[in-house]
ROPADREN-195422 format. One record per residue: residue number from 0; residue in three letters; x, y, z of N, C-alpha, C, O, CB in turn. Coordinates in Angstrom, 1 decimal. Glycine has a CB too. Layout:
<pts>
<pt n="NUM" res="ALA" n_east="X" n_north="Y" n_up="Z" ca_east="X" ca_north="Y" ca_up="Z" c_east="X" c_north="Y" c_up="Z" o_east="X" o_north="Y" o_up="Z" cb_east="X" cb_north="Y" cb_up="Z"/>
...
</pts>
This chain:
<pts>
<pt n="0" res="MET" n_east="-59.9" n_north="128.3" n_up="196.9" ca_east="-60.2" ca_north="128.2" ca_up="195.5" c_east="-59.2" c_north="129.0" c_up="194.6" o_east="-58.9" o_north="128.5" o_up="193.5" cb_east="-61.6" cb_north="128.6" cb_up="195.3"/>
<pt n="1" res="GLN" n_east="-58.8" n_north="130.1" n_up="195.1" ca_east="-57.9" ca_north="130.9" ca_up="194.3" c_east="-56.6" c_north="130.2" c_up="194.2" o_east="-55.9" o_north="130.3" o_up="193.2" cb_east="-57.8" cb_north="132.4" cb_up="195.0"/>
<pt n="2" res="LYS" n_east="-56.1" n_north="129.6" n_up="195.3" ca_east="-54.9" ca_north="128.8" ca_up="195.2" c_east="-54.9" c_north="127.7" c_up="194.2" o_east="-53.9" o_north="127.4" o_up="193.5" cb_east="-54.5" cb_north="128.3" cb_up="196.6"/>
<pt n="3" res="VAL" n_east="-56.1" n_north="127.0" n_up="194.1" ca_east="-56.2" ca_north="125.9" ca_up="193.2" c_east="-56.1" c_north="126.4" c_up="191.7" o_east="-55.4" o_north="125.8" o_up="190.9" cb_east="-57.6" cb_north="125.2" cb_up="193.4"/>
<pt n="4" res="LYS" n_east="-56.7" n_north="127.6" n_up="191.4" ca_east="-56.7" ca_north="128.2" ca_up="190.1" c_east="-55.2" c_north="128.5" c_up="189.8" o_east="-54.8" o_north="128.3" o_up="188.7" cb_east="-57.6" cb_north="129.4" cb_up="190.0"/>
<pt n="5" res="GLN" n_east="-54.5" n_north="129.1" n_up="190.7" ca_east="-53.2" ca_north="129.5" ca_up="190.5" c_east="-52.3" c_north="128.3" c_up="190.2" o_east="-51.4" o_north="128.4" o_up="189.4" cb_east="-52.7" cb_north="130.3" cb_up="191.6"/>
<pt n="6" res="ILE" n_east="-52.5" n_north="127.2" n_up="190.9" ca_east="-51.7" ca_north="126.0" ca_up="190.7" c_east="-52.0" c_north="125.4" c_up="189.4" o_east="-51.0" o_north="125.1" o_up="188.6" cb_east="-52.0" cb_north="124.9" cb_up="191.8"/>
<pt n="7" res="ILE" n_east="-53.3" n_north="125.4" n_up="189.0" ca_east="-53.6" ca_north="124.8" ca_up="187.7" c_east="-53.0" c_north="125.7" c_up="186.5" o_east="-52.5" o_north="125.1" o_up="185.6" cb_east="-55.1" cb_north="124.8" cb_up="187.5"/>
<pt n="8" res="LEU" n_east="-53.0" n_north="127.0" n_up="186.7" ca_east="-52.4" ca_north="127.9" ca_up="185.7" c_east="-50.9" c_north="127.7" c_up="185.6" o_east="-50.4" o_north="127.6" o_up="184.5" cb_east="-52.7" cb_north="129.4" cb_up="186.1"/>
<pt n="9" res="LEU" n_east="-50.3" n_north="127.5" n_up="186.8" ca_east="-48.8" ca_north="127.3" ca_up="186.8" c_east="-48.5" c_north="126.0" c_up="186.1" o_east="-47.5" o_north="125.9" o_up="185.4" cb_east="-48.3" cb_north="127.3" cb_up="188.2"/>
<pt n="10" res="VAL" n_east="-49.2" n_north="124.9" n_up="186.3" ca_east="-49.0" ca_north="123.7" ca_up="185.7" c_east="-49.2" c_north="123.8" c_up="184.2" o_east="-48.4" o_north="123.2" o_up="183.4" cb_east="-49.9" cb_north="122.6" cb_up="186.3"/>
<pt n="11" res="MET" n_east="-50.2" n_north="124.5" n_up="183.8" ca_east="-50.5" ca_north="124.6" ca_up="182.3" c_east="-49.3" c_north="125.4" c_up="181.7" o_east="-48.9" o_north="125.1" o_up="180.6" cb_east="-51.9" cb_north="125.4" cb_up="182.1"/>
<pt n="12" res="LEU" n_east="-48.9" n_north="126.4" n_up="182.3" ca_east="-47.8" ca_north="127.2" ca_up="181.8" c_east="-46.5" c_north="126.4" c_up="181.7" o_east="-45.7" o_north="126.6" o_up="180.8" cb_east="-47.6" cb_north="128.5" cb_up="182.6"/>
<pt n="13" res="ILE" n_east="-46.2" n_north="125.5" n_up="182.7" ca_east="-45.0" ca_north="124.7" ca_up="182.7" c_east="-45.1" c_north="123.7" c_up="181.5" o_east="-44.2" o_north="123.5" o_up="180.8" cb_east="-44.8" cb_north="124.0" cb_up="184.0"/>
<pt n="14" res="VAL" n_east="-46.3" n_north="123.1" n_up="181.4" ca_east="-46.5" ca_north="122.1" ca_up="180.3" c_east="-46.3" c_north="122.8" c_up="178.9" o_east="-45.7" o_north="122.2" o_up="178.0" cb_east="-47.9" cb_north="121.4" cb_up="180.4"/>
<pt n="15" res="LEU" n_east="-46.9" n_north="124.0" n_up="178.8" ca_east="-46.8" ca_north="124.8" ca_up="177.6" c_east="-45.3" c_north="125.1" c_up="177.3" o_east="-44.8" o_north="125.0" o_up="176.1" cb_east="-47.6" cb_north="126.1" cb_up="177.6"/>
<pt n="16" res="LEU" n_east="-44.6" n_north="125.5" n_up="178.3" ca_east="-43.1" ca_north="125.8" ca_up="178.1" c_east="-42.3" c_north="124.5" c_up="177.6" o_east="-41.5" o_north="124.6" o_up="176.7" cb_east="-42.5" cb_north="126.3" cb_up="179.5"/>
<pt n="17" res="ILE" n_east="-42.6" n_north="123.4" n_up="178.3" ca_east="-42.0" ca_north="122.1" ca_up="177.9" c_east="-42.3" c_north="121.8" c_up="176.4" o_east="-41.4" o_north="121.5" o_up="175.6" cb_east="-42.4" cb_north="121.0" cb_up="178.7"/>
<pt n="18" res="VAL" n_east="-43.5" n_north="121.9" n_up="176.0" ca_east="-43.9" ca_north="121.7" ca_up="174.6" c_east="-43.3" c_north="122.6" c_up="173.7" o_east="-42.8" o_north="122.2" o_up="172.6" cb_east="-45.4" cb_north="121.8" cb_up="174.5"/>
<pt n="19" res="MET" n_east="-43.2" n_north="123.9" n_up="174.0" ca_east="-42.6" ca_north="124.9" ca_up="173.2" c_east="-41.1" c_north="124.6" c_up="173.0" o_east="-40.5" o_north="124.8" o_up="171.9" cb_east="-42.8" cb_north="126.2" cb_up="173.7"/>
<pt n="20" res="ILE" n_east="-40.4" n_north="124.2" n_up="174.1" ca_east="-39.0" ca_north="124.0" ca_up="174.0" c_east="-38.7" c_north="122.7" c_up="173.1" o_east="-37.8" o_north="122.7" o_up="172.3" cb_east="-38.4" cb_north="123.7" cb_up="175.4"/>
<pt n="21" res="GLN" n_east="-39.5" n_north="121.7" n_up="173.2" ca_east="-39.3" ca_north="120.5" ca_up="172.5" c_east="-39.7" c_north="120.6" c_up="171.0" o_east="-39.3" o_north="119.7" o_up="170.2" cb_east="-40.0" cb_north="119.3" cb_up="173.1"/>
<pt n="22" res="ASN" n_east="-40.5" n_north="121.6" n_up="170.6" ca_east="-41.0" ca_north="121.7" ca_up="169.3" c_east="-40.6" c_north="123.1" c_up="168.7" o_east="-41.5" o_north="124.0" o_up="168.6" cb_east="-42.5" cb_north="121.5" cb_up="169.2"/>
<pt n="23" res="HIS" n_east="-39.4" n_north="123.2" n_up="168.4" ca_east="-38.9" ca_north="124.5" ca_up="167.9" c_east="-38.5" c_north="124.4" c_up="166.4" o_east="-38.0" o_north="125.4" o_up="165.8" cb_east="-37.7" cb_north="125.0" cb_up="168.7"/>
<pt n="24" res="ALA" n_east="-38.7" n_north="123.3" n_up="165.8" ca_east="-38.3" ca_north="123.1" ca_up="164.4" c_east="-39.2" c_north="123.9" c_up="163.5" o_east="-40.4" o_north="124.1" o_up="163.8" cb_east="-38.3" cb_north="121.6" cb_up="164.0"/>
<pt n="25" res="PRO" n_east="-38.6" n_north="124.4" n_up="162.3" ca_east="-39.4" ca_north="125.2" ca_up="161.3" c_east="-40.4" c_north="124.3" c_up="160.6" o_east="-40.1" o_north="123.1" o_up="160.3" cb_east="-38.6" cb_north="125.9" cb_up="160.3"/>
<pt n="26" res="ILE" n_east="-41.6" n_north="124.7" n_up="160.4" ca_east="-42.7" ca_north="124.0" ca_up="159.7" c_east="-43.2" c_north="124.9" c_up="158.6" o_east="-43.1" o_north="126.1" o_up="158.7" cb_east="-43.8" cb_north="123.4" cb_up="160.6"/>
<pt n="27" res="GLN" n_east="-43.8" n_north="124.2" n_up="157.6" ca_east="-44.5" ca_north="125.0" ca_up="156.6" c_east="-46.0" c_north="125.1" c_up="157.0" o_east="-46.7" o_north="124.1" o_up="157.2" cb_east="-44.4" cb_north="124.3" cb_up="155.2"/>
<pt n="28" res="PHE" n_east="-46.5" n_north="126.3" n_up="157.0" ca_east="-47.9" ca_north="126.6" ca_up="157.4" c_east="-48.6" c_north="127.1" c_up="156.1" o_east="-48.2" o_north="128.1" o_up="155.5" cb_east="-47.9" cb_north="127.6" cb_up="158.5"/>
<pt n="29" res="ARG" n_east="-49.6" n_north="126.5" n_up="155.7" ca_east="-50.4" ca_north="126.9" ca_up="154.5" c_east="-51.7" c_north="127.4" c_up="154.9" o_east="-52.4" o_north="126.8" o_up="155.7" cb_east="-50.5" cb_north="125.7" cb_up="153.4"/>
<pt n="30" res="PHE" n_east="-52.1" n_north="128.5" n_up="154.3" ca_east="-53.4" ca_north="129.1" ca_up="154.5" c_east="-53.9" c_north="129.7" c_up="153.2" o_east="-53.4" o_north="130.6" o_up="152.7" cb_east="-53.4" cb_north="130.2" cb_up="155.6"/>
<pt n="31" res="LEU" n_east="-55.0" n_north="129.1" n_up="152.7" ca_east="-55.5" ca_north="129.4" ca_up="151.4" c_east="-54.4" c_north="129.3" c_up="150.3" o_east="-54.0" o_north="128.1" o_up="150.0" cb_east="-56.1" cb_north="130.8" cb_up="151.4"/>
<pt n="32" res="ASN" n_east="-54.0" n_north="130.4" n_up="149.7" ca_east="-53.0" ca_north="130.3" ca_up="148.7" c_east="-51.6" c_north="130.7" c_up="149.2" o_east="-50.7" o_north="130.7" o_up="148.4" cb_east="-53.4" cb_north="131.1" cb_up="147.5"/>
<pt n="33" res="TRP" n_east="-51.4" n_north="131.0" n_up="150.4" ca_east="-50.1" ca_north="131.4" ca_up="151.0" c_east="-49.4" c_north="130.3" c_up="151.7" o_east="-50.1" o_north="129.4" o_up="152.3" cb_east="-50.4" cb_north="132.7" cb_up="151.9"/>
<pt n="34" res="THR" n_east="-48.1" n_north="130.3" n_up="151.6" ca_east="-47.3" ca_north="129.3" ca_up="152.4" c_east="-46.3" c_north="130.1" c_up="153.2" o_east="-45.6" o_north="130.9" o_up="152.7" cb_east="-46.6" cb_north="128.3" cb_up="151.4"/>
<pt n="35" res="TYR" n_east="-46.2" n_north="129.8" n_up="154.4" ca_east="-45.2" ca_north="130.4" ca_up="155.4" c_east="-44.4" c_north="129.3" c_up="156.0" o_east="-44.9" o_north="128.2" o_up="156.3" cb_east="-45.9" cb_north="131.2" cb_up="156.4"/>
<pt n="36" res="THR" n_east="-43.1" n_north="129.6" n_up="156.2" ca_east="-42.3" ca_north="128.8" ca_up="157.0" c_east="-42.1" c_north="129.5" c_up="158.4" o_east="-41.5" o_north="130.6" o_up="158.5" cb_east="-40.9" cb_north="128.5" cb_up="156.3"/>
<pt n="37" res="VAL" n_east="-42.6" n_north="128.9" n_up="159.4" ca_east="-42.6" ca_north="129.5" ca_up="160.7" c_east="-42.1" c_north="128.4" c_up="161.7" o_east="-42.1" o_north="127.2" o_up="161.4" cb_east="-43.9" cb_north="130.1" cb_up="161.2"/>
<pt n="38" res="SER" n_east="-41.7" n_north="128.9" n_up="162.9" ca_east="-41.3" ca_north="128.0" ca_up="163.9" c_east="-42.5" c_north="127.3" c_up="164.5" o_east="-43.5" o_north="127.9" o_up="164.7" cb_east="-40.5" cb_north="128.7" cb_up="165.1"/>
<pt n="39" res="GLN" n_east="-42.4" n_north="126.0" n_up="164.8" ca_east="-43.5" ca_north="125.3" ca_up="165.4" c_east="-43.8" c_north="125.9" c_up="166.8" o_east="-45.0" o_north="125.8" o_up="167.2" cb_east="-43.2" cb_north="123.8" cb_up="165.4"/>
<pt n="40" res="LEU" n_east="-42.8" n_north="126.4" n_up="167.4" ca_east="-43.0" ca_north="127.0" ca_up="168.7" c_east="-44.0" c_north="128.1" c_up="168.6" o_east="-44.8" o_north="128.3" o_up="169.5" cb_east="-41.6" cb_north="127.5" cb_up="169.3"/>
<pt n="41" res="LEU" n_east="-43.8" n_north="129.0" n_up="167.6" ca_east="-44.7" ca_north="130.1" ca_up="167.4" c_east="-46.2" c_north="129.6" c_up="167.1" o_east="-47.1" o_north="130.2" o_up="167.6" cb_east="-44.2" cb_north="130.9" cb_up="166.2"/>
<pt n="42" res="VAL" n_east="-46.3" n_north="128.5" n_up="166.3" ca_east="-47.6" ca_north="128.0" ca_up="166.0" c_east="-48.3" c_north="127.5" c_up="167.3" o_east="-49.5" o_north="127.8" o_up="167.6" cb_east="-47.5" cb_north="126.9" cb_up="165.0"/>
<pt n="43" res="VAL" n_east="-47.5" n_north="126.8" n_up="168.2" ca_east="-48.1" ca_north="126.3" ca_up="169.4" c_east="-48.5" c_north="127.4" c_up="170.3" o_east="-49.6" o_north="127.4" o_up="170.9" cb_east="-47.0" cb_north="125.4" cb_up="170.2"/>
<pt n="44" res="LEU" n_east="-47.7" n_north="128.5" n_up="170.4" ca_east="-48.0" ca_north="129.6" ca_up="171.2" c_east="-49.3" c_north="130.3" c_up="170.7" o_east="-50.1" o_north="130.6" o_up="171.6" cb_east="-46.8" cb_north="130.6" cb_up="171.2"/>
<pt n="45" res="ILE" n_east="-49.4" n_north="130.5" n_up="169.4" ca_east="-50.6" ca_north="131.2" ca_up="168.9" c_east="-51.8" c_north="130.4" c_up="169.1" o_east="-52.9" o_north="131.0" o_up="169.5" cb_east="-50.4" cb_north="131.4" cb_up="167.4"/>
<pt n="46" res="VAL" n_east="-51.8" n_north="129.1" n_up="168.9" ca_east="-53.0" ca_north="128.2" ca_up="169.2" c_east="-53.3" c_north="128.3" c_up="170.6" o_east="-54.5" o_north="128.3" o_up="171.0" cb_east="-52.7" cb_north="126.8" cb_up="168.7"/>
<pt n="47" res="PHE" n_east="-52.4" n_north="128.2" n_up="171.5" ca_east="-52.6" ca_north="128.3" ca_up="172.9" c_east="-53.3" c_north="129.6" c_up="173.3" o_east="-54.3" o_north="129.6" o_up="174.0" cb_east="-51.3" cb_north="128.1" cb_up="173.7"/>
<pt n="48" res="LEU" n_east="-52.8" n_north="130.7" n_up="172.8" ca_east="-53.3" ca_north="132.0" ca_up="173.1" c_east="-54.8" c_north="132.2" c_up="172.6" o_east="-55.7" o_north="132.7" o_up="173.2" cb_east="-52.4" cb_north="133.2" cb_up="172.5"/>
<pt n="49" res="VAL" n_east="-55.0" n_north="131.7" n_up="171.3" ca_east="-56.4" ca_north="131.8" ca_up="170.8" c_east="-57.3" c_north="130.9" c_up="171.6" o_east="-58.5" o_north="131.4" o_up="171.9" cb_east="-56.3" cb_north="131.3" cb_up="169.3"/>
<pt n="50" res="GLY" n_east="-56.9" n_north="129.7" n_up="172.0" ca_east="-57.8" ca_north="128.9" ca_up="172.8" c_east="-58.1" c_north="129.5" c_up="174.2" o_east="-59.2" o_north="129.4" o_up="174.7" cb_east="-57.2" cb_north="127.5" cb_up="173.0"/>
<pt n="51" res="PHE" n_east="-57.1" n_north="130.1" n_up="174.8" ca_east="-57.2" ca_north="130.8" ca_up="176.1" c_east="-58.2" c_north="132.0" c_up="176.0" o_east="-59.0" o_north="132.1" o_up="176.8" cb_east="-55.8" cb_north="131.3" cb_up="176.5"/>
<pt n="52" res="LEU" n_east="-58.0" n_north="132.8" n_up="175.0" ca_east="-58.9" ca_north="133.9" ca_up="174.7" c_east="-60.3" c_north="133.5" c_up="174.5" o_east="-61.3" o_north="134.1" o_up="174.9" cb_east="-58.4" cb_north="134.8" cb_up="173.6"/>
<pt n="53" res="ALA" n_east="-60.5" n_north="132.4" n_up="173.7" ca_east="-61.8" ca_north="131.9" ca_up="173.4" c_east="-62.5" c_north="131.4" c_up="174.7" o_east="-63.7" o_north="131.7" o_up="174.9" cb_east="-61.8" cb_north="130.8" cb_up="172.4"/>
<pt n="54" res="GLY" n_east="-61.8" n_north="130.7" n_up="175.5" ca_east="-62.3" ca_north="130.2" ca_up="176.8" c_east="-62.6" c_north="131.3" c_up="177.7" o_east="-63.7" o_north="131.2" o_up="178.4" cb_east="-61.3" cb_north="129.3" cb_up="177.5"/>
<pt n="55" res="PHE" n_east="-61.8" n_north="132.3" n_up="177.7" ca_east="-62.0" ca_north="133.5" ca_up="178.6" c_east="-63.3" c_north="134.3" c_up="178.1" o_east="-64.1" o_north="134.7" o_up="179.0" cb_east="-60.8" cb_north="134.4" cb_up="178.6"/>
<pt n="56" res="ALA" n_east="-63.5" n_north="134.4" n_up="176.8" ca_east="-64.6" ca_north="135.1" ca_up="176.3" c_east="-65.9" c_north="134.4" c_up="176.6" o_east="-66.9" o_north="135.0" o_up="177.0" cb_east="-64.4" cb_north="135.4" cb_up="174.8"/>
<pt n="57" res="VAL" n_east="-65.9" n_north="133.0" n_up="176.5" ca_east="-67.1" ca_north="132.3" ca_up="176.8" c_east="-67.4" c_north="132.3" c_up="178.3" o_east="-68.5" o_north="132.4" o_up="178.7" cb_east="-66.9" cb_north="130.9" cb_up="176.3"/>
<pt n="58" res="ALA" n_east="-66.4" n_north="132.3" n_up="179.1" ca_east="-66.6" ca_north="132.4" ca_up="180.5" c_east="-67.2" c_north="133.7" c_up="181.0" o_east="-68.0" o_north="133.8" o_up="181.9" cb_east="-65.3" cb_north="132.1" cb_up="181.3"/>
<pt n="59" res="LYS" n_east="-66.8" n_north="134.8" n_up="180.3" ca_east="-67.3" ca_north="136.1" ca_up="180.7" c_east="-68.6" c_north="136.5" c_up="179.9" o_east="-69.1" o_north="137.6" o_up="180.1" cb_east="-66.2" cb_north="137.0" cb_up="180.4"/>
<pt n="60" res="TRP" n_east="-69.0" n_north="135.6" n_up="179.0" ca_east="-70.2" ca_north="135.9" ca_up="178.2" c_east="-71.4" c_north="136.2" c_up="179.2" o_east="-71.6" o_north="135.4" o_up="180.1" cb_east="-70.6" cb_north="134.8" cb_up="177.2"/>
<pt n="61" res="PRO" n_east="-72.2" n_north="137.2" n_up="178.9" ca_east="-73.3" ca_north="137.5" ca_up="179.9" c_east="-74.3" c_north="136.3" c_up="179.8" o_east="-74.7" o_north="135.9" o_up="178.7" cb_east="-74.0" cb_north="138.9" cb_up="179.6"/>
<pt n="62" res="ARG" n_east="-74.7" n_north="135.9" n_up="180.9" ca_east="-75.7" ca_north="134.8" ca_up="181.0" c_east="-77.1" c_north="135.3" c_up="181.3" o_east="-77.3" o_north="136.3" o_up="182.0" cb_east="-75.3" cb_north="133.8" cb_up="182.1"/>
<pt n="63" res="ARG" n_east="-78.1" n_north="134.7" n_up="180.6" ca_east="-79.4" ca_north="135.1" ca_up="180.8" c_east="-80.0" c_north="134.5" c_up="182.1" o_east="-79.7" o_north="133.3" o_up="182.4" cb_east="-80.3" cb_north="134.7" cb_up="179.6"/>
<pt n="64" res="LYS" n_east="-80.7" n_north="135.2" n_up="182.8" ca_east="-81.3" ca_north="134.7" ca_up="184.1" c_east="-82.5" c_north="133.8" c_up="183.7" o_east="-83.0" o_north="133.8" o_up="182.6" cb_east="-81.7" cb_north="135.8" cb_up="185.0"/>
<pt n="65" res="GLN" n_east="-82.8" n_north="133.0" n_up="184.7" ca_east="-84.0" ca_north="132.0" ca_up="184.5" c_east="-85.2" c_north="132.8" c_up="184.2" o_east="-86.1" o_north="132.4" o_up="183.5" cb_east="-84.2" cb_north="131.1" cb_up="185.9"/>
<pt n="66" res="ASP" n_east="-85.3" n_north="134.0" n_up="184.8" ca_east="-86.6" ca_north="134.9" ca_up="184.6" c_east="-86.8" c_north="135.2" c_up="183.2" o_east="-87.9" o_north="135.4" o_up="182.7" cb_east="-86.5" cb_north="136.2" cb_up="185.5"/>
<pt n="67" res="ASP" n_east="-85.7" n_north="135.3" n_up="182.5" ca_east="-85.7" ca_north="135.7" ca_up="181.0" c_east="-86.4" c_north="134.5" c_up="180.2" o_east="-86.9" o_north="134.8" o_up="179.1" cb_east="-84.3" cb_north="135.9" cb_up="180.5"/>
<pt n="68" res="PHE" n_east="-86.4" n_north="133.4" n_up="180.7" ca_east="-86.9" ca_north="132.2" ca_up="180.0" c_east="-88.4" c_north="131.9" c_up="180.3" o_east="-88.9" o_north="130.9" o_up="179.9" cb_east="-86.1" cb_north="130.9" cb_up="180.2"/>
<pt n="69" res="GLU" n_east="-89.0" n_north="132.7" n_up="181.2" ca_east="-90.4" ca_north="132.4" ca_up="181.5" c_east="-91.2" c_north="132.6" c_up="180.3" o_east="-91.1" o_north="133.5" o_up="179.5" cb_east="-90.8" cb_north="133.3" cb_up="182.7"/>
<pt n="70" res="THR" n_east="-92.2" n_north="131.7" n_up="180.2" ca_east="-93.1" ca_north="131.7" ca_up="179.1" c_east="-94.4" c_north="132.3" c_up="179.5" o_east="-94.8" o_north="132.1" o_up="180.6" cb_east="-93.3" cb_north="130.4" cb_up="178.4"/>
<pt n="71" res="THR" n_east="-95.0" n_north="132.9" n_up="178.6" ca_east="-96.4" ca_north="133.5" ca_up="178.8" c_east="-97.4" c_north="132.4" c_up="178.4" o_east="-97.2" o_north="131.8" o_up="177.4" cb_east="-96.6" cb_north="134.8" cb_up="178.1"/>
<pt n="72" res="PRO" n_east="-98.4" n_north="132.3" n_up="179.2" ca_east="-99.5" ca_north="131.3" ca_up="178.8" c_east="-100.1" c_north="131.6" c_up="177.4" o_east="-100.3" o_north="132.7" o_up="177.1" cb_east="-100.6" cb_north="131.2" cb_up="179.8"/>
<pt n="73" res="THR" n_east="-100.2" n_north="130.6" n_up="176.6" ca_east="-100.8" ca_north="130.8" ca_up="175.3" c_east="-102.3" c_north="130.5" c_up="175.4" o_east="-102.8" o_north="129.6" o_up="176.0" cb_east="-100.2" cb_north="129.8" cb_up="174.3"/>
<pt n="74" res="PRO" n_east="-103.1" n_north="131.4" n_up="174.7" ca_east="-104.6" ca_north="131.2" ca_up="174.8" c_east="-105.0" c_north="130.0" c_up="174.0" o_east="-104.4" o_north="129.6" o_up="173.0" cb_east="-105.3" cb_north="132.5" cb_up="174.2"/>
<pt n="75" res="ARG" n_east="-106.0" n_north="129.3" n_up="174.5" ca_east="-106.5" ca_north="128.1" ca_up="173.9" c_east="-107.7" c_north="128.4" c_up="173.1" o_east="-108.3" o_north="127.5" o_up="172.5" cb_east="-106.9" cb_north="127.1" cb_up="174.9"/>
</pts>
């Protein structure tokens, strides 16, 4: 299973590298009232890292056990 994860990660990194190489033109990035001219490569990299960190955080989020969901009987 560890090998499969490593292969998937390697494929994702290769695809990311290809996308970054092909998209290096400068773009205008607007946020609220500010306008920035940045490389599209940088925007792709930042979006990838934010998505990766969000997925990692969700995967490591502590999960509640089924015992925590037990209900107590309600009186009638």
